[in-house]
C-alpha angles and dihedrals in degrees: 000000000000125000090247090056090051090051090052090052091052092048090049091052091047090050089055093048098041107024094171093061118105103229095176094094102038110140114221096219099046123085110265092225090056091054103037138041093253121147129192092272091054089051091051089049088056091053091047092050090052089054096043099045101032108018091241115150117204112193115221089243088063098050090103089063089066095061099112135019090254094051090045090054093046093050100039103038095080090047092059092060 
């Protein structure tokens, strides 16, 4: 799976969790929480959706690696293989 595909998956999960957010202008290299109205519960929902839909476990110590779309893709891409 490519990094762009991983980014699309993350955006799709965010769209499900926060349907009122405009995801059309999300910058890949800027922290998601700085761009969107996401709180800590929304972030946990993203992690839970990754586990539920794809069987990907993200340890709490690694949450910081999911800050931006780019960092999400870098961290998650190897886990989709």
